[in-house]
C-alpha positions as CSV (number, residue, x, y, z in Angstrom):
1,X,-0.1,0.0,0.0
2,X,1.5,3.3,-1.1
3,X,1.8,6.0,1.4
4,X,0.9,9.7,1.0
5,X,3.3,12.3,0.9
6,X,2.3,13.5,4.2
7,X,2.8,10.0,5.7
8,X,6.2,9.6,4.1
9,X,7.3,13.0,5.3
10,X,6.3,12.1,8.8
11,X,8.2,8.7,8.5
12,X,11.4,10.5,7.3
13,X,11.2,13.1,10.2
14,X,11.0,10.4,12.7
15,X,13.9,8.5,11.0
16,X,16.0,11.5,10.6
17,X,15.6,12.8,14.2
18,X,16.6,9.3,15.5
19,X,19.7,9.4,13.6
20,X,20.5,12.8,14.9
21,X,20.0,11.5,18.6
22,X,22.4,8.6,17.5
23,X,25.1,10.9,16.3
24,X,24.7,13.3,19.1
25,X,25.5,10.3,21.6
26,X,28.5,9.3,19.3
27,X,29.7,13.1,19.4
28,X,29.5,13.1,23.1
29,X,31.6,10.0,23.4
30,X,34.2,11.1,21.2
31,X,34.4,14.4,23.0
32,X,35.2,12.5,26.2
33,X,37.6,10.3,24.5
34,X,39.4,13.4,23.1
35,X,39.7,14.6,26.7
36,X,40.9,11.6,28.3
37,X,43.4,11.2,25.3
38,X,44.9,14.5,25.8
39,X,45.2,13.9,29.7
40,X,46.8,10.6,29.1
41,X,49.4,11.9,26.4
42,X,50.2,14.8,28.6
43,X,50.8,12.6,31.8
44,X,52.6,10.1,29.4
45,X,55.0,12.6,27.9
46,X,55.7,14.3,31.4
47,X,56.4,10.9,32.9
48,X,58.9,9.8,30.4
49,X,60.7,13.1,30.2
50,X,60.8,13.2,34.0
51,X,62.6,9.7,34.0
52,X,65.1,10.6,31.3
53,X,63.4,8.7,28.2
54,X,63.5,11.8,26.0
55,X,63.3,10.2,22.7
56,X,60.6,8.1,23.7
57,X,58.7,11.1,25.2
58,X,59.3,13.1,21.9
59,X,58.0,10.3,20.1
60,X,54.9,10.2,22.2
61,X,54.4,13.9,21.9
62,X,54.8,13.9,18.1
63,X,52.4,10.8,17.8
64,X,50.0,12.1,20.3
65,X,49.8,15.6,18.3
66,X,49.0,13.6,15.1
67,X,46.4,11.3,16.7
68,X,44.8,14.3,18.3
69,X,44.5,16.2,15.0
70,X,42.7,13.0,13.6
71,X,40.5,12.7,16.6
72,X,39.3,16.4,15.7
73,X,38.9,15.7,12.4
74,X,36.8,12.6,13.3
75,X,34.9,14.6,16.0
76,X,33.9,17.6,13.4
77,X,32.8,14.9,10.8
78,X,30.4,13.4,13.5
79,X,29.0,16.9,14.4
80,X,28.4,17.5,10.7
81,X,26.5,14.2,10.1
82,X,24.6,15.0,13.3
83,X,23.5,18.5,12.0
84,X,22.9,17.1,8.7
85,X,20.2,14.5,10.1
86,X,18.8,17.2,12.3
87,X,18.2,19.6,9.0
88,X,16.7,16.8,7.1
89,X,14.3,16.4,9.9
90,X,13.6,20.0,9.9
91,X,13.0,19.8,6.2
92,X,10.6,16.9,6.4
93,X,8.6,18.7,9.3
94,X,8.3,21.8,7.3
95,X,7.0,19.9,4.4
96,X,4.1,18.6,6.5
97,X,3.4,22.1,7.9
98,X,3.1,23.3,4.3
99,X,0.5,20.7,3.4
100,X,-1.5,21.6,6.5
101,X,-1.4,25.3,5.4
102,X,0.9,26.2,8.7
103,X,3.1,28.8,6.8
104,X,3.5,31.5,9.3
105,X,7.2,30.3,10.5
106,X,8.5,30.4,6.7
107,X,10.3,33.3,4.9
108,X,7.6,35.4,3.6
109,X,9.6,37.1,0.8
110,X,8.4,40.6,1.6
111,X,11.7,42.0,0.7
112,X,11.1,41.1,-2.9
113,X,7.6,42.7,-3.0
114,X,7.5,45.8,-5.5
115,X,5.3,48.8,-5.2
116,X,2.8,48.8,-8.0
117,X,3.6,45.6,-9.2
118,X,1.2,44.1,-11.9
119,X,0.0,41.5,-9.8
120,X,2.1,40.2,-6.6
121,X,0.1,42.2,-3.9
122,X,-3.3,41.3,-5.1
123,X,-2.5,37.6,-5.7
124,X,-0.5,37.1,-2.2
125,X,2.6,36.2,-4.1
126,X,4.8,37.6,-1.0
127,X,4.0,38.1,2.6
128,X,2.2,35.8,5.2
129,X,0.2,32.9,3.9
130,X,1.8,33.5,0.4
131,X,2.6,31.6,-2.8
132,X,6.4,32.2,-2.0
133,X,6.0,30.5,1.5
134,X,4.4,27.8,-0.3
135,X,7.1,27.3,-3.0
136,X,10.3,28.1,-1.5
137,X,12.8,25.7,-0.3
138,X,15.8,27.9,-1.3
139,X,18.2,28.5,1.7
140,X,20.5,31.0,0.0
141,X,19.6,34.6,-0.4
142,X,20.3,34.3,-4.1
143,X,18.2,31.1,-4.5
144,X,15.3,33.1,-2.8
145,X,15.7,36.2,-5.2
146,X,15.7,34.0,-8.2
147,X,12.2,32.3,-7.1
148,X,11.0,35.6,-6.5
149,X,12.0,36.8,-9.9
150,X,10.5,33.9,-11.4
151,X,7.3,34.6,-9.8
152,X,7.0,38.2,-10.6
153,X,7.5,37.7,-14.5
154,X,6.0,35.2,-16.8
155,X,8.9,33.2,-18.6
156,X,9.2,32.7,-22.3
157,X,7.1,29.4,-23.4
158,X,10.3,27.5,-24.2
159,X,11.7,28.2,-20.9
160,X,8.6,27.2,-19.0
161,X,8.6,24.1,-20.9
162,X,12.3,23.5,-19.8
163,X,11.8,24.3,-16.5
164,X,8.9,21.9,-16.3
165,X,11.0,19.1,-17.6
166,X,13.7,20.0,-15.1
167,X,11.2,20.0,-12.2
168,X,9.7,16.8,-13.2
169,X,13.4,15.2,-13.0
170,X,14.0,16.7,-9.6
171,X,10.5,15.9,-8.3
172,X,11.2,12.1,-8.7
173,X,14.6,12.5,-6.8
174,X,13.4,13.4,-3.3
175,X,16.9,12.2,-1.7
176,X,19.0,14.4,-4.0
177,X,16.6,17.5,-3.3
178,X,16.5,17.2,0.4
179,X,20.2,16.7,0.9
180,X,20.8,19.8,-1.4
181,X,18.6,21.9,0.8
182,X,20.1,20.4,4.1
183,X,23.8,21.0,2.7
184,X,22.9,24.7,2.2
185,X,21.5,24.9,5.8
186,X,25.0,24.3,7.3
187,X,26.0,27.6,6.4
188,X,22.7,29.3,6.3
189,X,23.8,32.4,8.1
190,X,26.5,33.2,5.3
191,X,24.2,32.2,2.4
192,X,21.5,34.8,3.7
193,X,23.9,37.6,2.5
194,X,23.9,38.6,-1.4
195,X,27.5,38.1,-2.8
196,X,27.7,41.6,-4.1
197,X,30.8,42.3,-1.7
198,X,32.3,39.0,-3.0
199,X,31.8,39.9,-6.6
200,X,33.2,43.6,-6.0
201,X,36.4,42.0,-4.4
202,X,37.1,39.8,-7.3
203,X,36.8,42.8,-9.7
204,X,39.1,45.1,-7.7
205,X,42.4,46.0,-9.3
206,X,45.4,43.6,-9.4
207,X,47.6,44.4,-6.3
208,X,50.6,43.7,-8.5
209,X,49.4,45.9,-11.4
210,X,52.3,48.3,-12.3
211,X,54.6,46.8,-10.0
212,X,56.6,44.5,-12.1
213,X,59.6,44.9,-9.7
214,X,57.8,43.6,-6.8
215,X,56.7,40.3,-8.9
216,X,60.6,40.0,-9.5
217,X,61.6,40.5,-5.9
218,X,58.8,38.2,-4.6
219,X,60.2,35.3,-6.2
220,X,63.9,36.3,-6.5
221,X,64.5,37.3,-3.0
222,X,63.5,33.8,-1.3
223,X,65.9,32.1,-3.7
224,X,68.8,34.5,-2.9
225,X,68.1,34.4,0.8
226,X,68.1,30.6,1.0
227,X,71.5,30.8,-1.1
228,X,72.8,33.1,1.3
229,X,71.9,30.7,4.4
230,X,73.7,28.0,2.5
231,X,76.7,30.5,1.8
232,X,76.8,31.3,5.6
233,X,76.5,27.6,6.7
234,X,79.6,26.9,4.6
235,X,81.5,29.2,6.8
236,X,81.5,32.2,4.8
237,X,80.2,35.7,5.7
238,X,76.8,36.2,7.2
239,X,76.3,39.8,5.9
240,X,74.6,38.7,2.5
241,X,71.9,37.1,4.5
242,X,71.3,39.7,6.8
243,X,71.2,42.4,3.8
244,X,68.7,40.2,2.1
245,X,66.6,39.8,5.2
246,X,66.7,43.6,5.7
247,X,65.5,44.1,2.1
248,X,62.5,41.8,2.8
249,X,61.8,43.4,6.1
250,X,61.9,46.9,4.3
251,X,59.4,45.7,1.6
252,X,57.1,43.9,4.0
253,X,56.7,47.2,6.1
254,X,56.1,49.3,3.1
255,X,53.2,47.1,2.4
256,X,52.2,46.3,5.9
257,X,48.7,47.9,5.6
258,X,48.0,46.2,2.1
259,X,48.9,43.1,3.2
260,X,46.7,43.2,6.3
261,X,43.7,44.3,4.4
262,X,44.3,41.8,1.6
263,X,44.3,38.9,4.1
264,X,41.3,40.2,6.0
265,X,39.2,40.6,2.8
266,X,40.2,37.3,1.2
267,X,39.6,35.2,4.3
268,X,36.1,36.9,4.8
269,X,35.4,36.2,0.8
270,X,36.5,32.7,1.2
271,X,33.9,32.2,4.1
272,X,31.1,33.4,1.8
273,X,32.3,31.1,-1.2
274,X,32.8,28.3,1.1
275,X,29.1,28.3,2.0
276,X,28.4,27.3,-1.3
277,X,30.9,24.6,-1.9
278,X,28.7,21.7,-0.4
279,X,25.9,22.5,-2.5
280,X,28.2,22.9,-5.4
281,X,29.8,19.5,-5.0
282,X,26.1,18.0,-4.6
283,X,25.2,19.3,-8.0
284,X,28.3,18.5,-9.8
285,X,28.4,14.6,-8.7
286,X,24.8,14.1,-10.0
287,X,23.6,12.8,-13.4
288,X,20.8,15.0,-14.9
289,X,18.8,13.8,-17.8
290,X,16.8,16.9,-18.4
291,X,18.3,19.7,-20.8
292,X,17.8,22.6,-18.5
293,X,19.5,20.8,-15.5
294,X,22.4,19.5,-17.8
295,X,22.8,23.2,-19.0
296,X,23.1,24.6,-15.4
297,X,25.6,21.9,-14.3
298,X,27.8,22.9,-17.3
299,X,28.0,26.5,-16.1
300,X,29.5,25.1,-12.7
301,X,32.8,24.4,-14.9
302,X,35.5,26.7,-15.2
303,X,38.5,26.1,-17.5
304,X,37.0,22.4,-17.6
305,X,37.4,22.2,-13.9
306,X,34.5,21.9,-11.3
307,X,33.5,25.1,-9.5
308,X,34.1,23.4,-6.2
309,X,37.6,22.5,-7.1
310,X,38.5,26.2,-7.6
311,X,36.8,26.9,-4.0
312,X,39.1,24.2,-2.7
313,X,42.1,26.0,-4.3
314,X,40.9,29.2,-2.7
315,X,40.8,27.5,0.7
316,X,44.5,26.2,0.4
317,X,45.5,29.7,-0.5
318,X,44.0,31.2,2.5
319,X,45.2,28.6,4.7
320,X,48.7,29.1,3.6
321,X,48.2,33.0,3.9
322,X,46.9,32.7,7.3
323,X,50.3,31.2,8.6
324,X,51.2,35.1,9.2
325,X,48.9,34.8,12.3
326,X,51.7,32.9,14.2
327,X,54.0,35.8,15.3
328,X,57.1,33.9,15.3
329,X,56.3,31.9,12.2
330,X,55.4,35.0,10.4
331,X,58.9,36.9,11.2
332,X,60.7,33.9,9.6
333,X,58.2,33.3,6.5
334,X,58.0,36.9,5.6
335,X,61.7,38.0,6.1
336,X,63.2,34.9,4.4
337,X,60.4,33.6,1.9
338,X,58.4,36.7,0.9
339,X,55.6,34.5,2.3
340,X,52.6,37.0,2.1
341,X,53.6,38.2,-1.4
342,X,53.7,34.7,-2.9
343,X,50.3,33.8,-1.8
344,X,49.1,37.2,-2.5
345,X,50.3,36.6,-6.1
346,X,48.6,33.2,-6.2
347,X,45.4,34.8,-5.1
348,X,45.3,37.4,-7.5
349,X,45.7,34.7,-10.4
350,X,42.7,32.7,-8.9
351,X,40.9,36.0,-8.8
352,X,41.7,36.8,-12.4
353,X,40.2,33.3,-13.4
354,X,37.1,33.4,-11.3
355,X,36.0,37.0,-11.9
356,X,34.6,36.3,-15.3
357,X,33.0,33.2,-14.3
358,X,31.8,32.9,-10.7
359,X,28.5,34.9,-11.6
360,X,27.6,32.1,-13.7
361,X,28.4,29.6,-11.0
362,X,26.2,31.5,-8.4
363,X,23.4,31.9,-10.9
364,X,23.3,28.1,-11.6
365,X,23.4,27.3,-8.0
366,X,20.5,29.7,-7.5
367,X,18.4,28.2,-10.3
368,X,19.0,24.7,-9.0
369,X,17.6,25.9,-5.6
370,X,14.4,27.5,-7.5
371,X,13.9,24.5,-9.3
372,X,14.2,22.2,-6.4
373,X,11.6,24.3,-4.5
374,X,9.1,24.0,-7.6
375,X,9.9,20.2,-7.7
376,X,9.2,19.8,-3.9
377,X,6.0,21.5,-4.2
378,X,5.1,19.1,-7.2
379,X,6.0,16.3,-5.1
380,X,4.0,17.2,-2.1
381,X,0.8,17.7,-4.4
382,X,0.4,14.7,-6.6
383,X,-3.1,15.6,-7.5
384,X,-2.0,19.1,-9.0
385,X,-1.3,19.0,-12.8
386,X,1.6,20.1,-14.8
387,X,-0.1,22.7,-17.2
388,X,-0.1,22.4,-21.1
389,X,1.5,25.5,-22.6
390,X,-0.8,26.5,-25.6
391,X,0.3,28.4,-28.8
392,X,-3.2,29.4,-29.3
393,X,-3.5,33.1,-28.2
394,X,-5.3,33.6,-24.7
395,X,-6.2,29.9,-24.4
396,X,-7.5,29.4,-20.9
397,X,-8.9,25.9,-20.4
398,X,-9.2,24.9,-16.7
399,X,-10.9,21.8,-15.2
400,X,-11.6,21.5,-11.5
401,X,-9.2,24.5,-10.7
402,X,-8.9,25.8,-7.2
403,X,-6.7,28.1,-5.0
404,X,-3.6,26.5,-3.8
405,X,-3.6,28.6,-0.8
406,X,-7.0,27.2,0.6
407,X,-6.1,24.2,2.7
408,X,-9.5,23.2,3.4
409,X,-10.5,19.5,2.7
410,X,-13.5,21.0,1.3
411,X,-11.7,23.2,-1.0
412,X,-14.0,24.0,-4.1
413,X,-12.9,23.7,-7.4
414,X,-14.3,25.1,-10.6
415,X,-14.1,24.8,-14.4
416,X,-14.0,27.3,-17.3
417,X,-12.8,27.6,-20.8
418,X,-12.2,30.3,-23.3
419,X,-9.6,31.5,-25.9
420,X,-9.1,34.5,-28.3
421,X,-8.1,38.0,-27.9
422,X,-10.6,40.5,-26.6
423,X,-12.3,37.9,-24.5
424,X,-14.0,38.9,-21.2
425,X,-15.4,36.7,-18.5
426,X,-17.9,38.9,-16.5
427,X,-18.6,37.4,-13.0
428,X,-21.7,38.6,-11.0
429,X,-22.7,37.3,-7.6
430,X,-23.9,37.9,-4.2
431,X,-21.6,39.2,-1.3
432,X,-19.1,36.5,0.0
433,X,-20.1,34.1,-2.8
434,X,-16.6,33.6,-4.0
435,X,-16.1,36.1,-6.8
436,X,-12.8,37.5,-5.6
437,X,-11.6,34.1,-4.6
438,X,-12.1,32.6,-7.9
439,X,-10.3,35.4,-9.7
440,X,-7.3,35.0,-7.4
441,X,-7.5,31.2,-8.0
442,X,-7.1,31.6,-11.7
443,X,-4.5,34.4,-11.5
444,X,-2.5,32.3,-8.9
445,X,-2.5,29.3,-11.1
446,X,-1.5,31.4,-14.1
447,X,1.6,32.6,-12.2
448,X,2.4,29.1,-11.2
449,X,2.1,27.9,-14.8
450,X,4.3,30.9,-16.2
451,X,6.9,30.1,-13.4
452,X,7.3,26.5,-14.4
453,X,5.4,25.0,-11.4
454,X,2.4,22.6,-11.2
455,X,-1.0,24.0,-10.8
456,X,-4.0,23.2,-8.5
457,X,-6.2,21.8,-11.2
458,X,-7.2,18.7,-12.7
459,X,-6.4,20.0,-16.1
460,X,-5.0,23.3,-17.2
461,X,-3.8,24.5,-20.6
462,X,-2.9,28.1,-20.8
463,X,-1.4,30.6,-23.2
464,X,1.6,32.6,-21.9
465,X,1.1,36.1,-21.2
466,X,1.6,39.1,-18.7
467,X,-0.9,38.9,-15.7
468,X,-2.5,42.2,-14.2
469,X,-4.8,42.8,-11.6
470,X,-6.6,45.4,-9.9
471,X,-8.4,44.1,-6.9
472,X,-7.1,45.4,-3.5
473,X,-6.8,49.4,-4.3
474,X,-6.9,51.3,-1.2
475,X,-6.7,55.0,-0.3
476,X,-3.3,56.5,0.5
477,X,-3.4,59.4,3.1
478,X,0.4,60.2,2.3
479,X,-0.3,60.9,-1.3
480,X,-3.6,62.2,-0.9
481,X,-5.5,59.3,-3.1
482,X,-8.7,58.1,-2.7
483,X,-9.5,54.3,-3.1
484,X,-11.3,55.1,-6.4
485,X,-8.6,57.3,-7.7
486,X,-6.2,54.6,-6.8
487,X,-8.2,52.1,-8.8
488,X,-8.3,54.3,-11.9
489,X,-4.4,54.7,-11.6
490,X,-4.3,50.8,-11.7
491,X,-6.5,50.9,-14.7
492,X,-4.3,53.4,-16.6
493,X,-1.4,51.3,-16.2
494,X,-3.6,48.5,-17.6
495,X,-4.6,50.5,-20.8
496,X,-0.8,51.9,-21.3
497,X,0.3,48.1,-21.0
498,X,-2.3,46.8,-23.4
499,X,-1.6,49.9,-25.7
500,X,2.0,48.4,-26.4
501,X,0.6,45.1,-28.0
502,X,1.7,42.9,-25.1
503,X,-0.5,40.1,-24.5
504,X,-2.2,40.4,-21.0
505,X,-4.8,38.7,-18.8
506,X,-6.4,41.1,-16.7
507,X,-8.3,40.4,-13.3
508,X,-10.5,43.5,-12.3
509,X,-12.5,42.8,-9.1
510,X,-15.6,44.8,-8.2
511,X,-14.6,47.3,-11.1
512,X,-15.0,51.0,-10.3
513,X,-16.6,50.3,-7.0
514,X,-15.9,53.6,-5.5
515,X,-18.3,55.6,-7.5
516,X,-21.9,56.0,-8.2
517,X,-23.8,53.4,-10.1
518,X,-24.4,55.5,-13.4
519,X,-20.8,56.3,-13.7
520,X,-19.7,52.9,-12.7
521,X,-21.8,51.0,-15.4
522,X,-20.9,53.4,-18.3
523,X,-17.1,53.4,-17.4
524,X,-17.2,49.7,-17.0
525,X,-18.7,49.2,-20.3
526,X,-16.3,51.6,-21.8
527,X,-13.4,50.0,-20.2
528,X,-14.7,46.4,-21.6
529,X,-15.1,47.7,-25.1
530,X,-11.6,49.3,-25.2
531,X,-9.9,46.0,-23.9
532,X,-11.9,44.1,-26.5
533,X,-9.9,45.8,-29.2
534,X,-6.5,45.0,-27.7
535,X,-4.4,41.8,-27.2
536,X,-6.0,41.1,-23.8
537,X,-8.4,38.9,-22.2
538,X,-9.5,38.5,-18.8
539,X,-12.0,38.6,-15.8
540,X,-14.2,41.2,-14.5
541,X,-16.4,40.8,-11.3
542,X,-19.2,43.1,-10.5
543,X,-22.6,43.5,-8.8
544,X,-23.9,45.6,-11.7
545,X,-26.4,43.1,-13.2
546,X,-26.9,45.4,-16.3
547,X,-23.3,44.9,-17.3
548,X,-24.2,41.4,-18.5
549,X,-26.0,42.8,-21.2
550,X,-22.7,43.2,-23.1
551,X,-23.0,39.4,-24.0
552,X,-25.4,40.4,-26.4
553,X,-23.4,43.5,-27.7
554,X,-20.2,41.4,-27.9
555,X,-21.4,37.8,-28.7
556,X,-18.7,35.2,-28.3
557,X,-16.3,37.8,-26.7
558,X,-18.0,38.6,-23.5
559,X,-19.3,35.7,-21.3
560,X,-21.6,35.8,-18.2
561,X,-21.0,33.6,-15.4
562,X,-22.1,34.0,-11.8
563,X,-21.8,32.7,-8.2
564,X,-25.0,32.5,-6.2
565,X,-26.1,32.1,-2.5
566,X,-29.4,30.6,-1.1
567,X,-31.2,30.5,2.4
568,X,-31.8,27.1,4.0
569,X,-33.6,26.9,7.5
570,X,-33.2,30.6,7.8
571,X,-29.3,30.7,7.3
572,X,-27.4,32.0,4.2
573,X,-25.6,29.2,2.3
574,X,-22.9,29.2,-0.4
575,X,-21.9,26.4,-2.8
576,X,-19.1,28.5,-4.4
577,X,-20.0,27.0,-7.7
578,X,-19.3,28.9,-10.8
579,X,-22.3,28.8,-13.0
580,X,-23.2,30.1,-16.5
581,X,-25.4,33.4,-16.6
582,X,-25.9,36.4,-14.7
583,X,-26.4,36.0,-10.9
584,X,-30.1,35.4,-10.0
585,X,-29.8,35.6,-6.1
586,X,-28.8,38.4,-3.9
587,X,-28.0,38.4,0.0
588,X,-27.2,42.1,0.8
589,X,-30.9,42.9,2.3
590,X,-30.7,39.6,4.7
591,X,-27.2,40.4,5.6
592,X,-27.9,43.9,6.6
593,X,-31.0,42.7,8.6
594,X,-28.8,40.2,10.5
595,X,-26.5,43.1,11.2
596,X,-29.6,45.0,12.9
597,X,-30.2,47.4,10.1
598,X,-34.1,48.0,9.8
599,X,-35.2,47.7,6.1
């Protein structure tokens, strides 16, 4: 018997948290073992030296140092595994919370909201109980920004199809997806920063530019100094050695500030890039079949080497450069071997290689995170359908479509089909009957479809176009703008947009609700006639029943649909079912009576 996604997530949560507890126990025991090992080694060395076994004591000291380093490495690996199991448990718990509609603790994406965006505010793309919270599994700030960008603009038809294929591949690989997310969570504090500082650092002028003499000294002085040491050891004068050391000392003093800044900046940049390394290795080592995923994986190669290998090179350079932190070692290295300058030169060469390529690497990683989020959403909702991208202008064929942010078991689905530019679906209905929710359901599913995600429907075929809404217009005291004028400004943007010839789906809720019935009626009719002549199609909801007469004026282009209410046992009931025709039932009077208004 196959389990549901929620049952599977629950089982995995329990298993991963059990594994975390097991690793925590191992981590604790290895910690105690390290402590006793150090105490035993110290006692043993002291005893051997005390009784005159200097050779044995020295051997034990060296062996103890080596074994302690091995223990530290082992201890750190256990700690990493423990955290990894914990993160996997958290990921599966979060998947269950999303299925239950418990979204309050997830990243809202509000920082990606744009004032006056075409639809994001009206369709709850960002914020609490939003589409972003439902879809996002990205840990890095760059991955979250990539998903936000996809949600804010429709992709080209071929790009949508390419994303769909990649999402289908990733949806089938639950283990790979969740491990990708868990690997990023190990460094979530670093990856929450956008890498702009890192990219600026890469593009800083080469320190050695215009200092050819310094490059020559960097590699010549260490050779001469070592030769001078050999010369001195042969019983000759020590003055050449002292002179060369003084020269290196003077060069080091001259560039002391630059050397310090170089190390501080480079070590900080390494921490930023290191946070992506585990993700990069995970992506590089996987075999993909979809064209989109393969293309992104290719972007992780620089000079025919994996990007993660270049990160390891940076780690090695920073590690050698950090030897300067040891006061005594720093004096020897930087006054005999030009140590800082050698590794600064190596680092500048690394920057030259990476500066032109690192953006494509980070962008590819961000794309994978965004695709993995869409794949997780598709996997968690097996009843959702991958939409068909139609080439017929303004095709919208939806069967049993509903709103993905309504998590009730009794969520109502409706069906609708139309095509062709200039088409308007006119929806009338009583208060609270579901008009606005239906408009948002269609709009949200269009956004999902144009992002490359699965949609909350049994069948959905759609022609890609720009989505535009005017639904939650409010007054603005700071701008001295009434709600009616705010709506007019939104409609002006719509008219300007459609005047360019760009295909647009419009969603106008309670059109021109802020003015008198006469002006509202004539204004709405004029707007529908104007949109009828443009590359646009969409939905208009209204309480103006006379507007339904436009179905006769523009037959085949204006269709009437409605939501109705009814009374049962003295109580107002809704079935939230979309029906053809103008609304025949109204409830405003009854609602006012229930509120105590005497009619």
